[in-house]
C-alpha positions as CSV (number, residue, x, y, z in Angstrom):
1,M,-9.3,-22.7,-17.2
2,Q,-6.2,-23.1,-15.2
3,T,-6.2,-23.7,-11.5
4,K,-4.0,-21.5,-9.4
5,T,-0.8,-22.8,-8.2
6,E,0.2,-22.7,-4.6
7,K,2.6,-19.9,-5.2
8,E,0.0,-17.8,-7.0
9,S,-2.4,-18.2,-4.2
10,K,0.2,-17.2,-1.5
11,M,1.2,-14.2,-3.6
12,E,-2.3,-13.1,-4.0
13,L,-2.7,-13.0,-0.2
14,V,0.4,-11.1,0.1
15,V,-0.8,-8.4,-2.5
16,I,-4.0,-8.2,-0.5
17,G,-2.1,-7.6,2.7
18,I,0.0,-4.8,0.8
19,A,-3.2,-3.3,-0.5
20,L,-4.4,-3.1,3.2
21,L,-1.3,-1.5,4.2
22,A,-1.6,1.1,1.4
23,F,-5.2,1.8,2.5
24,V,-4.1,2.4,6.2
25,V,-1.3,4.5,5.1
26,G,-3.7,6.6,2.8
27,L,-6.2,6.8,5.7
28,V,-3.5,8.1,8.1
29,G,-2.3,10.6,5.5
30,H,-5.9,11.8,4.8
31,L,-6.6,12.3,8.5
32,A,-3.3,14.0,9.0
33,G,-4.0,16.3,6.1
34,A,-7.3,17.1,7.4
35,S,-5.6,18.1,10.7
36,F,-2.9,20.0,8.9
37,A,-4.5,23.4,9.9
38,N,-4.4,22.6,13.6
39,F,-1.1,21.2,14.3
40,N,2.2,21.1,12.3
41,T,3.2,17.8,13.3
42,F,0.4,16.1,11.3
43,G,1.8,18.0,8.1
44,Y,5.0,16.0,8.6
45,I,3.0,12.8,8.6
46,A,0.8,13.8,5.6
47,A,3.6,15.2,3.3
48,P,5.3,11.9,2.3
49,T,2.1,9.8,1.9
50,P,2.0,10.0,-1.9
51,L,5.7,8.7,-2.0
52,I,5.0,6.0,0.5
53,L,2.0,4.9,-1.5
54,A,3.9,4.9,-4.6
55,I,6.7,2.7,-3.1
56,I,3.9,0.3,-1.6
57,A,2.4,0.1,-5.2
58,F,5.6,-0.7,-6.7
59,V,6.3,-3.5,-4.3
60,A,2.9,-4.9,-4.8
61,Y,3.6,-4.8,-8.5
62,K,6.9,-6.7,-8.2
63,V,5.3,-9.3,-5.7
64,A,2.5,-10.0,-8.2
65,A,4.9,-10.2,-11.2
66,S,7.0,-12.8,-9.3
67,A,3.9,-15.1,-9.0
68,E,3.6,-15.3,-12.6
69,D,7.0,-17.1,-13.2
């Protein structure tokens, strides 16, 4: 079994941070979607949530892939 390099350990923490960011964005989007019936402003927050999550997932993939070099 191989041990992790310092770069792999650092990138693992970065990906965990990105996953936490994605969770917060999803939570805000969910809450904004739930409140959409009451205020139109929340709808403007909720609408781009899937796009933002896709961008965050792409960045996390690239960061994780860079650690394998």
